[in-house]
mmCIF entry with sequence, helices, sheets and N, C-alpha, C, O atoms, coordinates in Angstrom:
data_MODEL
# 
_entry.id   MODEL 
# 
_entity.id                         1 
_entity.type                       polymer 
_entity.pdbx_number_of_molecules   1 
# 
_entity_poly.entity_id                      1 
_entity_poly.type                           'polypeptide(L)' 
_entity_poly.nstd_linkage                   no 
_entity_poly.nstd_monomer                   no 
_entity_poly.pdbx_seq_one_letter_code       MNEFDFDLDHLDFDTAAANTAAQQQLADQAAAAAAALPDEDDCAGGACKI 
_entity_poly.pdbx_seq_one_letter_code_can   MNEFDFDLDHLDFDTAAANTAAQQQLADQAAAAAAALPDEDDCAGGACKI 
_entity_poly.pdbx_strand_id                 A 
# 
loop_
_entity_poly_seq.entity_id 
_entity_poly_seq.num 
_entity_poly_seq.mon_id 
_entity_poly_seq.hetero 
1 1  MET n 
1 2  ASN n 
1 3  GLU n 
1 4  PHE n 
1 5  ASP n 
1 6  PHE n 
1 7  ASP n 
1 8  LEU n 
1 9  ASP n 
1 10 HIS n 
1 11 LEU n 
1 12 ASP n 
1 13 PHE n 
1 14 ASP n 
1 15 THR n 
1 16 ALA n 
1 17 ALA n 
1 18 ALA n 
1 19 ASN n 
1 20 THR n 
1 21 ALA n 
1 22 ALA n 
1 23 GLN n 
1 24 GLN n 
1 25 GLN n 
1 26 LEU n 
1 27 ALA n 
1 28 ASP n 
1 29 GLN n 
1 30 ALA n 
1 31 ALA n 
1 32 ALA n 
1 33 ALA n 
1 34 ALA n 
1 35 ALA n 
1 36 ALA n 
1 37 LEU n 
1 38 PRO n 
1 39 ASP n 
1 40 GLU n 
1 41 ASP n 
1 42 ASP n 
1 43 CYS n 
1 44 ALA n 
1 45 GLY n 
1 46 GLY n 
1 47 ALA n 
1 48 CYS n 
1 49 LYS n 
1 50 ILE n 
# 
_struct_asym.id          A 
_struct_asym.entity_id   1 
# 
loop_
_struct_conf.conf_type_id 
_struct_conf.id 
_struct_conf.pdbx_PDB_helix_id 
_struct_conf.beg_label_comp_id 
_struct_conf.beg_label_asym_id 
_struct_conf.beg_label_seq_id 
_struct_conf.pdbx_beg_PDB_ins_code 
_struct_conf.end_label_comp_id 
_struct_conf.end_label_asym_id 
_struct_conf.end_label_seq_id 
_struct_conf.pdbx_end_PDB_ins_code 
_struct_conf.beg_auth_comp_id 
_struct_conf.beg_auth_asym_id 
_struct_conf.beg_auth_seq_id 
_struct_conf.end_auth_comp_id 
_struct_conf.end_auth_asym_id 
_struct_conf.end_auth_seq_id 
_struct_conf.pdbx_PDB_helix_class 
_struct_conf.details 
_struct_conf.pdbx_PDB_helix_length 
HELX_P HELX_P1 AA1 PHE A 13 ? ALA A 36 ? PHE A 13 ALA A 36 1 ? 24 
HELX_P HELX_P2 AA2 ALA A 44 ? GLY A 46 ? ALA A 44 GLY A 46 5 ? 3  
# 
_struct_conf_type.id          HELX_P 
_struct_conf_type.criteria    ? 
_struct_conf_type.reference   ? 
# 
loop_
_atom_site.group_PDB 
_atom_site.id 
_atom_site.type_symbol 
_atom_site.label_atom_id 
_atom_site.label_alt_id 
_atom_site.label_comp_id 
_atom_site.label_asym_id 
_atom_site.label_entity_id 
_atom_site.label_seq_id 
_atom_site.pdbx_PDB_ins_code 
_atom_site.Cartn_x 
_atom_site.Cartn_y 
_atom_site.Cartn_z 
_atom_site.occupancy 
_atom_site.B_iso_or_equiv 
_atom_site.pdbx_formal_charge 
_atom_site.auth_seq_id 
_atom_site.auth_comp_id 
_atom_site.auth_asym_id 
_atom_site.auth_atom_id 
_atom_site.pdbx_PDB_model_num 
ATOM 1   N N  . MET A 1 1  ? 7.658  -13.350 35.841 1.00 0.00 ? 1  MET A N  1 
ATOM 2   C CA . MET A 1 1  ? 8.302  -12.394 34.963 1.00 0.00 ? 1  MET A CA 1 
ATOM 3   C C  . MET A 1 1  ? 8.823  -13.118 33.724 1.00 0.00 ? 1  MET A C  1 
ATOM 4   O O  . MET A 1 1  ? 9.449  -14.175 33.813 1.00 0.00 ? 1  MET A O  1 
ATOM 5   N N  . ASN A 1 2  ? 8.558  -12.545 32.619 1.00 0.00 ? 2  ASN A N  1 
ATOM 6   C CA . ASN A 1 2  ? 8.985  -13.079 31.340 1.00 0.00 ? 2  ASN A CA 1 
ATOM 7   C C  . ASN A 1 2  ? 10.485 -12.839 31.162 1.00 0.00 ? 2  ASN A C  1 
ATOM 8   O O  . ASN A 1 2  ? 11.011 -11.847 31.666 1.00 0.00 ? 2  ASN A O  1 
ATOM 9   N N  . GLU A 1 3  ? 11.177 -13.728 30.455 1.00 0.00 ? 3  GLU A N  1 
ATOM 10  C CA . GLU A 1 3  ? 12.618 -13.554 30.261 1.00 0.00 ? 3  GLU A CA 1 
ATOM 11  C C  . GLU A 1 3  ? 12.935 -12.318 29.407 1.00 0.00 ? 3  GLU A C  1 
ATOM 12  O O  . GLU A 1 3  ? 14.078 -11.862 29.379 1.00 0.00 ? 3  GLU A O  1 
ATOM 13  N N  . PHE A 1 4  ? 11.934 -11.781 28.717 1.00 0.00 ? 4  PHE A N  1 
ATOM 14  C CA . PHE A 1 4  ? 12.150 -10.597 27.895 1.00 0.00 ? 4  PHE A CA 1 
ATOM 15  C C  . PHE A 1 4  ? 11.762 -9.298  28.595 1.00 0.00 ? 4  PHE A C  1 
ATOM 16  O O  . PHE A 1 4  ? 11.863 -8.223  28.004 1.00 0.00 ? 4  PHE A O  1 
ATOM 17  N N  . ASP A 1 5  ? 11.324 -9.389  29.836 1.00 0.00 ? 5  ASP A N  1 
ATOM 18  C CA . ASP A 1 5  ? 11.003 -8.206  30.632 1.00 0.00 ? 5  ASP A CA 1 
ATOM 19  C C  . ASP A 1 5  ? 12.273 -7.744  31.349 1.00 0.00 ? 5  ASP A C  1 
ATOM 20  O O  . ASP A 1 5  ? 12.856 -8.486  32.140 1.00 0.00 ? 5  ASP A O  1 
ATOM 21  N N  . PHE A 1 6  ? 12.684 -6.534  31.066 1.00 0.00 ? 6  PHE A N  1 
ATOM 22  C CA . PHE A 1 6  ? 13.898 -6.006  31.674 1.00 0.00 ? 6  PHE A CA 1 
ATOM 23  C C  . PHE A 1 6  ? 13.557 -4.832  32.581 1.00 0.00 ? 6  PHE A C  1 
ATOM 24  O O  . PHE A 1 6  ? 12.763 -3.962  32.223 1.00 0.00 ? 6  PHE A O  1 
ATOM 25  N N  . ASP A 1 7  ? 14.164 -4.823  33.751 1.00 0.00 ? 7  ASP A N  1 
ATOM 26  C CA . ASP A 1 7  ? 13.989 -3.726  34.695 1.00 0.00 ? 7  ASP A CA 1 
ATOM 27  C C  . ASP A 1 7  ? 15.259 -2.885  34.656 1.00 0.00 ? 7  ASP A C  1 
ATOM 28  O O  . ASP A 1 7  ? 16.277 -3.264  35.236 1.00 0.00 ? 7  ASP A O  1 
ATOM 29  N N  . LEU A 1 8  ? 15.199 -1.765  33.985 1.00 0.00 ? 8  LEU A N  1 
ATOM 30  C CA . LEU A 1 8  ? 16.370 -0.900  33.820 1.00 0.00 ? 8  LEU A CA 1 
ATOM 31  C C  . LEU A 1 8  ? 16.412 0.224   34.846 1.00 0.00 ? 8  LEU A C  1 
ATOM 32  O O  . LEU A 1 8  ? 17.275 1.098   34.772 1.00 0.00 ? 8  LEU A O  1 
ATOM 33  N N  . ASP A 1 9  ? 15.488 0.209   35.800 1.00 0.00 ? 9  ASP A N  1 
ATOM 34  C CA . ASP A 1 9  ? 15.405 1.291   36.776 1.00 0.00 ? 9  ASP A CA 1 
ATOM 35  C C  . ASP A 1 9  ? 16.624 1.343   37.695 1.00 0.00 ? 9  ASP A C  1 
ATOM 36  O O  . ASP A 1 9  ? 16.971 2.413   38.196 1.00 0.00 ? 9  ASP A O  1 
ATOM 37  N N  . HIS A 1 10 ? 17.272 0.214   37.922 1.00 0.00 ? 10 HIS A N  1 
ATOM 38  C CA . HIS A 1 10 ? 18.406 0.193   38.845 1.00 0.00 ? 10 HIS A CA 1 
ATOM 39  C C  . HIS A 1 10 ? 19.714 0.634   38.180 1.00 0.00 ? 10 HIS A C  1 
ATOM 40  O O  . HIS A 1 10 ? 20.719 0.805   38.870 1.00 0.00 ? 10 HIS A O  1 
ATOM 41  N N  . LEU A 1 11 ? 19.723 0.820   36.876 1.00 0.00 ? 11 LEU A N  1 
ATOM 42  C CA . LEU A 1 11 ? 20.938 1.224   36.174 1.00 0.00 ? 11 LEU A CA 1 
ATOM 43  C C  . LEU A 1 11 ? 21.114 2.736   36.220 1.00 0.00 ? 11 LEU A C  1 
ATOM 44  O O  . LEU A 1 11 ? 20.140 3.483   36.127 1.00 0.00 ? 11 LEU A O  1 
ATOM 45  N N  . ASP A 1 12 ? 22.352 3.181   36.362 1.00 0.00 ? 12 ASP A N  1 
ATOM 46  C CA . ASP A 1 12 ? 22.665 4.609   36.463 1.00 0.00 ? 12 ASP A CA 1 
ATOM 47  C C  . ASP A 1 12 ? 23.352 5.049   35.170 1.00 0.00 ? 12 ASP A C  1 
ATOM 48  O O  . ASP A 1 12 ? 24.577 5.015   35.060 1.00 0.00 ? 12 ASP A O  1 
ATOM 49  N N  . PHE A 1 13 ? 22.547 5.458   34.204 1.00 0.00 ? 13 PHE A N  1 
ATOM 50  C CA . PHE A 1 13 ? 23.075 5.820   32.897 1.00 0.00 ? 13 PHE A CA 1 
ATOM 51  C C  . PHE A 1 13 ? 23.876 7.125   32.936 1.00 0.00 ? 13 PHE A C  1 
ATOM 52  O O  . PHE A 1 13 ? 24.832 7.282   32.177 1.00 0.00 ? 13 PHE A O  1 
ATOM 53  N N  . ASP A 1 14 ? 23.500 8.053   33.803 1.00 0.00 ? 14 ASP A N  1 
ATOM 54  C CA . ASP A 1 14 ? 24.214 9.328   33.884 1.00 0.00 ? 14 ASP A CA 1 
ATOM 55  C C  . ASP A 1 14 ? 25.652 9.132   34.366 1.00 0.00 ? 14 ASP A C  1 
ATOM 56  O O  . ASP A 1 14 ? 26.580 9.722   33.813 1.00 0.00 ? 14 ASP A O  1 
ATOM 57  N N  . THR A 1 15 ? 25.833 8.313   35.387 1.00 0.00 ? 15 THR A N  1 
ATOM 58  C CA . THR A 1 15 ? 27.176 8.045   35.894 1.00 0.00 ? 15 THR A CA 1 
ATOM 59  C C  . THR A 1 15 ? 27.996 7.277   34.867 1.00 0.00 ? 15 THR A C  1 
ATOM 60  O O  . THR A 1 15 ? 29.186 7.543   34.698 1.00 0.00 ? 15 THR A O  1 
ATOM 61  N N  . ALA A 1 16 ? 27.378 6.340   34.192 1.00 0.00 ? 16 ALA A N  1 
ATOM 62  C CA . ALA A 1 16 ? 28.072 5.567   33.165 1.00 0.00 ? 16 ALA A CA 1 
ATOM 63  C C  . ALA A 1 16 ? 28.532 6.482   32.031 1.00 0.00 ? 16 ALA A C  1 
ATOM 64  O O  . ALA A 1 16 ? 29.644 6.329   31.526 1.00 0.00 ? 16 ALA A O  1 
ATOM 65  N N  . ALA A 1 17 ? 27.695 7.421   31.630 1.00 0.00 ? 17 ALA A N  1 
ATOM 66  C CA . ALA A 1 17 ? 28.059 8.356   30.575 1.00 0.00 ? 17 ALA A CA 1 
ATOM 67  C C  . ALA A 1 17 ? 29.204 9.267   31.027 1.00 0.00 ? 17 ALA A C  1 
ATOM 68  O O  . ALA A 1 17 ? 30.106 9.563   30.244 1.00 0.00 ? 17 ALA A O  1 
ATOM 69  N N  . ALA A 1 18 ? 29.169 9.707   32.278 1.00 0.00 ? 18 ALA A N  1 
ATOM 70  C CA . ALA A 1 18 ? 30.242 10.560  32.803 1.00 0.00 ? 18 ALA A CA 1 
ATOM 71  C C  . ALA A 1 18 ? 31.554 9.786   32.873 1.00 0.00 ? 18 ALA A C  1 
ATOM 72  O O  . ALA A 1 18 ? 32.608 10.326  32.538 1.00 0.00 ? 18 ALA A O  1 
ATOM 73  N N  . ASN A 1 19 ? 31.502 8.532   33.303 1.00 0.00 ? 19 ASN A N  1 
ATOM 74  C CA . ASN A 1 19 ? 32.711 7.708   33.364 1.00 0.00 ? 19 ASN A CA 1 
ATOM 75  C C  . ASN A 1 19 ? 33.286 7.472   31.971 1.00 0.00 ? 19 ASN A C  1 
ATOM 76  O O  . ASN A 1 19 ? 34.502 7.515   31.781 1.00 0.00 ? 19 ASN A O  1 
ATOM 77  N N  . THR A 1 20 ? 32.419 7.227   31.008 1.00 0.00 ? 20 THR A N  1 
ATOM 78  C CA . THR A 1 20 ? 32.873 7.015   29.643 1.00 0.00 ? 20 THR A CA 1 
ATOM 79  C C  . THR A 1 20 ? 33.517 8.281   29.087 1.00 0.00 ? 20 THR A C  1 
ATOM 80  O O  . THR A 1 20 ? 34.545 8.204   28.414 1.00 0.00 ? 20 THR A O  1 
ATOM 81  N N  . ALA A 1 21 ? 32.932 9.432   29.356 1.00 0.00 ? 21 ALA A N  1 
ATOM 82  C CA . ALA A 1 21 ? 33.508 10.698  28.889 1.00 0.00 ? 21 ALA A CA 1 
ATOM 83  C C  . ALA A 1 21 ? 34.874 10.945  29.530 1.00 0.00 ? 21 ALA A C  1 
ATOM 84  O O  . ALA A 1 21 ? 35.793 11.419  28.862 1.00 0.00 ? 21 ALA A O  1 
ATOM 85  N N  . ALA A 1 22 ? 35.011 10.629  30.806 1.00 0.00 ? 22 ALA A N  1 
ATOM 86  C CA . ALA A 1 22 ? 36.295 10.808  31.485 1.00 0.00 ? 22 ALA A CA 1 
ATOM 87  C C  . ALA A 1 22 ? 37.347 9.867   30.909 1.00 0.00 ? 22 ALA A C  1 
ATOM 88  O O  . ALA A 1 22 ? 38.491 10.273  30.707 1.00 0.00 ? 22 ALA A O  1 
ATOM 89  N N  . GLN A 1 23 ? 36.979 8.624   30.644 1.00 0.00 ? 23 GLN A N  1 
ATOM 90  C CA . GLN A 1 23 ? 37.918 7.672   30.046 1.00 0.00 ? 23 GLN A CA 1 
ATOM 91  C C  . GLN A 1 23 ? 38.331 8.117   28.650 1.00 0.00 ? 23 GLN A C  1 
ATOM 92  O O  . GLN A 1 23 ? 39.494 7.973   28.274 1.00 0.00 ? 23 GLN A O  1 
ATOM 93  N N  . GLN A 1 24 ? 37.397 8.652   27.885 1.00 0.00 ? 24 GLN A N  1 
ATOM 94  C CA . GLN A 1 24 ? 37.707 9.121   26.539 1.00 0.00 ? 24 GLN A CA 1 
ATOM 95  C C  . GLN A 1 24 ? 38.653 10.312  26.588 1.00 0.00 ? 24 GLN A C  1 
ATOM 96  O O  . GLN A 1 24 ? 39.557 10.426  25.760 1.00 0.00 ? 24 GLN A O  1 
ATOM 97  N N  . GLN A 1 25 ? 38.447 11.201  27.560 1.00 0.00 ? 25 GLN A N  1 
ATOM 98  C CA . GLN A 1 25 ? 39.331 12.356  27.704 1.00 0.00 ? 25 GLN A CA 1 
ATOM 99  C C  . GLN A 1 25 ? 40.747 11.906  28.060 1.00 0.00 ? 25 GLN A C  1 
ATOM 100 O O  . GLN A 1 25 ? 41.715 12.447  27.525 1.00 0.00 ? 25 GLN A O  1 
ATOM 101 N N  . LEU A 1 26 ? 40.883 10.927  28.953 1.00 0.00 ? 26 LEU A N  1 
ATOM 102 C CA . LEU A 1 26 ? 42.198 10.402  29.298 1.00 0.00 ? 26 LEU A CA 1 
ATOM 103 C C  . LEU A 1 26 ? 42.857 9.734   28.093 1.00 0.00 ? 26 LEU A C  1 
ATOM 104 O O  . LEU A 1 26 ? 44.062 9.878   27.886 1.00 0.00 ? 26 LEU A O  1 
ATOM 105 N N  . ALA A 1 27 ? 42.083 9.011   27.306 1.00 0.00 ? 27 ALA A N  1 
ATOM 106 C CA . ALA A 1 27 ? 42.627 8.366   26.111 1.00 0.00 ? 27 ALA A CA 1 
ATOM 107 C C  . ALA A 1 27 ? 43.079 9.410   25.095 1.00 0.00 ? 27 ALA A C  1 
ATOM 108 O O  . ALA A 1 27 ? 44.115 9.240   24.452 1.00 0.00 ? 27 ALA A O  1 
ATOM 109 N N  . ASP A 1 28 ? 42.318 10.479  24.945 1.00 0.00 ? 28 ASP A N  1 
ATOM 110 C CA . ASP A 1 28 ? 42.710 11.557  24.032 1.00 0.00 ? 28 ASP A CA 1 
ATOM 111 C C  . ASP A 1 28 ? 43.996 12.229  24.495 1.00 0.00 ? 28 ASP A C  1 
ATOM 112 O O  . ASP A 1 28 ? 44.862 12.553  23.682 1.00 0.00 ? 28 ASP A O  1 
ATOM 113 N N  . GLN A 1 29 ? 44.120 12.438  25.815 1.00 0.00 ? 29 GLN A N  1 
ATOM 114 C CA . GLN A 1 29 ? 45.339 13.041  26.353 1.00 0.00 ? 29 GLN A CA 1 
ATOM 115 C C  . GLN A 1 29 ? 46.537 12.129  26.137 1.00 0.00 ? 29 GLN A C  1 
ATOM 116 O O  . GLN A 1 29 ? 47.617 12.607  25.792 1.00 0.00 ? 29 GLN A O  1 
ATOM 117 N N  . ALA A 1 30 ? 46.369 10.839  26.331 1.00 0.00 ? 30 ALA A N  1 
ATOM 118 C CA . ALA A 1 30 ? 47.456 9.884   26.125 1.00 0.00 ? 30 ALA A CA 1 
ATOM 119 C C  . ALA A 1 30 ? 47.866 9.837   24.659 1.00 0.00 ? 30 ALA A C  1 
ATOM 120 O O  . ALA A 1 30 ? 49.054 9.744   24.349 1.00 0.00 ? 30 ALA A O  1 
ATOM 121 N N  . ALA A 1 31 ? 46.893 9.901   23.758 1.00 0.00 ? 31 ALA A N  1 
ATOM 122 C CA . ALA A 1 31 ? 47.192 9.889   22.330 1.00 0.00 ? 31 ALA A CA 1 
ATOM 123 C C  . ALA A 1 31 ? 47.931 11.161  21.928 1.00 0.00 ? 31 ALA A C  1 
ATOM 124 O O  . ALA A 1 31 ? 48.852 11.111  21.112 1.00 0.00 ? 31 ALA A O  1 
ATOM 125 N N  . ALA A 1 32 ? 47.537 12.293  22.490 1.00 0.00 ? 32 ALA A N  1 
ATOM 126 C CA . ALA A 1 32 ? 48.216 13.556  22.182 1.00 0.00 ? 32 ALA A CA 1 
ATOM 127 C C  . ALA A 1 32 ? 49.646 13.535  22.714 1.00 0.00 ? 32 ALA A C  1 
ATOM 128 O O  . ALA A 1 32 ? 50.561 14.032  22.058 1.00 0.00 ? 32 ALA A O  1 
ATOM 129 N N  . ALA A 1 33 ? 49.839 12.963  23.899 1.00 0.00 ? 33 ALA A N  1 
ATOM 130 C CA . ALA A 1 33 ? 51.183 12.871  24.473 1.00 0.00 ? 33 ALA A CA 1 
ATOM 131 C C  . ALA A 1 33 ? 52.055 11.939  23.632 1.00 0.00 ? 33 ALA A C  1 
ATOM 132 O O  . ALA A 1 33 ? 53.233 12.222  23.415 1.00 0.00 ? 33 ALA A O  1 
ATOM 133 N N  . ALA A 1 34 ? 51.493 10.847  23.165 1.00 0.00 ? 34 ALA A N  1 
ATOM 134 C CA . ALA A 1 34 ? 52.250 9.915   22.334 1.00 0.00 ? 34 ALA A CA 1 
ATOM 135 C C  . ALA A 1 34 ? 52.598 10.537  20.987 1.00 0.00 ? 34 ALA A C  1 
ATOM 136 O O  . ALA A 1 34 ? 53.677 10.288  20.449 1.00 0.00 ? 34 ALA A O  1 
ATOM 137 N N  . ALA A 1 35 ? 51.698 11.339  20.443 1.00 0.00 ? 35 ALA A N  1 
ATOM 138 C CA . ALA A 1 35 ? 51.952 11.985  19.158 1.00 0.00 ? 35 ALA A CA 1 
ATOM 139 C C  . ALA A 1 35 ? 53.035 13.051  19.284 1.00 0.00 ? 35 ALA A C  1 
ATOM 140 O O  . ALA A 1 35 ? 53.718 13.359  18.307 1.00 0.00 ? 35 ALA A O  1 
ATOM 141 N N  . ALA A 1 36 ? 53.197 13.612  20.473 1.00 0.00 ? 36 ALA A N  1 
ATOM 142 C CA . ALA A 1 36 ? 54.189 14.659  20.679 1.00 0.00 ? 36 ALA A CA 1 
ATOM 143 C C  . ALA A 1 36 ? 55.605 14.102  20.806 1.00 0.00 ? 36 ALA A C  1 
ATOM 144 O O  . ALA A 1 36 ? 56.581 14.843  20.685 1.00 0.00 ? 36 ALA A O  1 
ATOM 145 N N  . LEU A 1 37 ? 55.715 12.796  21.051 1.00 0.00 ? 37 LEU A N  1 
ATOM 146 C CA . LEU A 1 37 ? 57.042 12.194  21.195 1.00 0.00 ? 37 LEU A CA 1 
ATOM 147 C C  . LEU A 1 37 ? 57.731 12.115  19.830 1.00 0.00 ? 37 LEU A C  1 
ATOM 148 O O  . LEU A 1 37 ? 57.083 11.843  18.819 1.00 0.00 ? 37 LEU A O  1 
ATOM 149 N N  . PRO A 1 38 ? 59.044 12.352  19.806 1.00 0.00 ? 38 PRO A N  1 
ATOM 150 C CA . PRO A 1 38 ? 59.759 12.249  18.530 1.00 0.00 ? 38 PRO A CA 1 
ATOM 151 C C  . PRO A 1 38 ? 59.858 10.805  18.067 1.00 0.00 ? 38 PRO A C  1 
ATOM 152 O O  . PRO A 1 38 ? 59.976 9.893   18.885 1.00 0.00 ? 38 PRO A O  1 
ATOM 153 N N  . ASP A 1 39 ? 59.812 10.600  16.780 1.00 0.00 ? 39 ASP A N  1 
ATOM 154 C CA . ASP A 1 39 ? 59.955 9.268   16.197 1.00 0.00 ? 39 ASP A CA 1 
ATOM 155 C C  . ASP A 1 39 ? 61.404 9.111   15.773 1.00 0.00 ? 39 ASP A C  1 
ATOM 156 O O  . ASP A 1 39 ? 61.771 9.437   14.644 1.00 0.00 ? 39 ASP A O  1 
ATOM 157 N N  . GLU A 1 40 ? 62.233 8.606   16.696 1.00 0.00 ? 40 GLU A N  1 
ATOM 158 C CA . GLU A 1 40 ? 63.676 8.624   16.480 1.00 0.00 ? 40 GLU A CA 1 
ATOM 159 C C  . GLU A 1 40 ? 64.167 7.615   15.450 1.00 0.00 ? 40 GLU A C  1 
ATOM 160 O O  . GLU A 1 40 ? 65.250 7.805   14.896 1.00 0.00 ? 40 GLU A O  1 
ATOM 161 N N  . ASP A 1 41 ? 63.424 6.561   15.173 1.00 0.00 ? 41 ASP A N  1 
ATOM 162 C CA . ASP A 1 41 ? 63.924 5.567   14.229 1.00 0.00 ? 41 ASP A CA 1 
ATOM 163 C C  . ASP A 1 41 ? 63.187 5.572   12.885 1.00 0.00 ? 41 ASP A C  1 
ATOM 164 O O  . ASP A 1 41 ? 63.445 4.708   12.047 1.00 0.00 ? 41 ASP A O  1 
ATOM 165 N N  . ASP A 1 42 ? 62.295 6.507   12.667 1.00 0.00 ? 42 ASP A N  1 
ATOM 166 C CA . ASP A 1 42 ? 61.531 6.640   11.432 1.00 0.00 ? 42 ASP A CA 1 
ATOM 167 C C  . ASP A 1 42 ? 60.734 5.382   11.081 1.00 0.00 ? 42 ASP A C  1 
ATOM 168 O O  . ASP A 1 42 ? 60.409 5.153   9.915  1.00 0.00 ? 42 ASP A O  1 
ATOM 169 N N  . CYS A 1 43 ? 60.425 4.584   12.077 1.00 0.00 ? 43 CYS A N  1 
ATOM 170 C CA . CYS A 1 43 ? 59.614 3.399   11.864 1.00 0.00 ? 43 CYS A CA 1 
ATOM 171 C C  . CYS A 1 43 ? 58.326 3.571   12.680 1.00 0.00 ? 43 CYS A C  1 
ATOM 172 O O  . CYS A 1 43 ? 58.301 3.296   13.879 1.00 0.00 ? 43 CYS A O  1 
ATOM 173 N N  . ALA A 1 44 ? 57.290 4.015   12.035 1.00 0.00 ? 44 ALA A N  1 
ATOM 174 C CA . ALA A 1 44 ? 56.027 4.282   12.718 1.00 0.00 ? 44 ALA A CA 1 
ATOM 175 C C  . ALA A 1 44 ? 55.453 2.991   13.289 1.00 0.00 ? 44 ALA A C  1 
ATOM 176 O O  . ALA A 1 44 ? 55.174 2.045   12.551 1.00 0.00 ? 44 ALA A O  1 
ATOM 177 N N  . GLY A 1 45 ? 55.280 2.961   14.596 1.00 0.00 ? 45 GLY A N  1 
ATOM 178 C CA . GLY A 1 45 ? 54.681 1.812   15.256 1.00 0.00 ? 45 GLY A CA 1 
ATOM 179 C C  . GLY A 1 45 ? 55.537 0.566   15.233 1.00 0.00 ? 45 GLY A C  1 
ATOM 180 O O  . GLY A 1 45 ? 55.031 -0.528  15.483 1.00 0.00 ? 45 GLY A O  1 
ATOM 181 N N  . GLY A 1 46 ? 56.823 0.698   14.940 1.00 0.00 ? 46 GLY A N  1 
ATOM 182 C CA . GLY A 1 46 ? 57.707 -0.452  14.921 1.00 0.00 ? 46 GLY A CA 1 
ATOM 183 C C  . GLY A 1 46 ? 57.517 -1.339  13.715 1.00 0.00 ? 46 GLY A C  1 
ATOM 184 O O  . GLY A 1 46 ? 57.870 -2.518  13.755 1.00 0.00 ? 46 GLY A O  1 
ATOM 185 N N  . ALA A 1 47 ? 56.963 -0.797  12.636 1.00 0.00 ? 47 ALA A N  1 
ATOM 186 C CA . ALA A 1 47 ? 56.671 -1.603  11.451 1.00 0.00 ? 47 ALA A CA 1 
ATOM 187 C C  . ALA A 1 47 ? 57.930 -2.149  10.783 1.00 0.00 ? 47 ALA A C  1 
ATOM 188 O O  . ALA A 1 47 ? 57.885 -3.212  10.165 1.00 0.00 ? 47 ALA A O  1 
ATOM 189 N N  . CYS A 1 48 ? 59.059 -1.434  10.899 1.00 0.00 ? 48 CYS A N  1 
ATOM 190 C CA . CYS A 1 48 ? 60.264 -1.923  10.222 1.00 0.00 ? 48 CYS A CA 1 
ATOM 191 C C  . CYS A 1 48 ? 61.173 -2.724  11.147 1.00 0.00 ? 48 CYS A C  1 
ATOM 192 O O  . CYS A 1 48 ? 62.266 -3.123  10.745 1.00 0.00 ? 48 CYS A O  1 
ATOM 193 N N  . LYS A 1 49 ? 60.735 -2.963  12.379 1.00 0.00 ? 49 LYS A N  1 
ATOM 194 C CA . LYS A 1 49 ? 61.517 -3.785  13.299 1.00 0.00 ? 49 LYS A CA 1 
ATOM 195 C C  . LYS A 1 49 ? 61.088 -5.226  13.158 1.00 0.00 ? 49 LYS A C  1 
ATOM 196 O O  . LYS A 1 49 ? 59.899 -5.536  13.238 1.00 0.00 ? 49 LYS A O  1 
ATOM 197 N N  . ILE A 1 50 ? 62.022 -6.086  12.953 1.00 0.00 ? 50 ILE A N  1 
ATOM 198 C CA . ILE A 1 50 ? 61.701 -7.507  12.750 1.00 0.00 ? 50 ILE A CA 1 
ATOM 199 C C  . ILE A 1 50 ? 62.209 -8.312  13.925 1.00 0.00 ? 50 ILE A C  1 
ATOM 200 O O  . ILE A 1 50 ? 62.043 -9.532  13.956 1.00 0.00 ? 50 ILE A O  1 
# 
């Protein structure tokens, strides 16, 4: 077998795509939850904290 011959038959692309979509949905939910929190010190992301 040549080093450039790849056997991709054993890979499960459908499951990988579903897992990626689920992770993206969780990340979107976390970002929405973080955006809903009040910014009590008016320093976005801690930029003014030294």
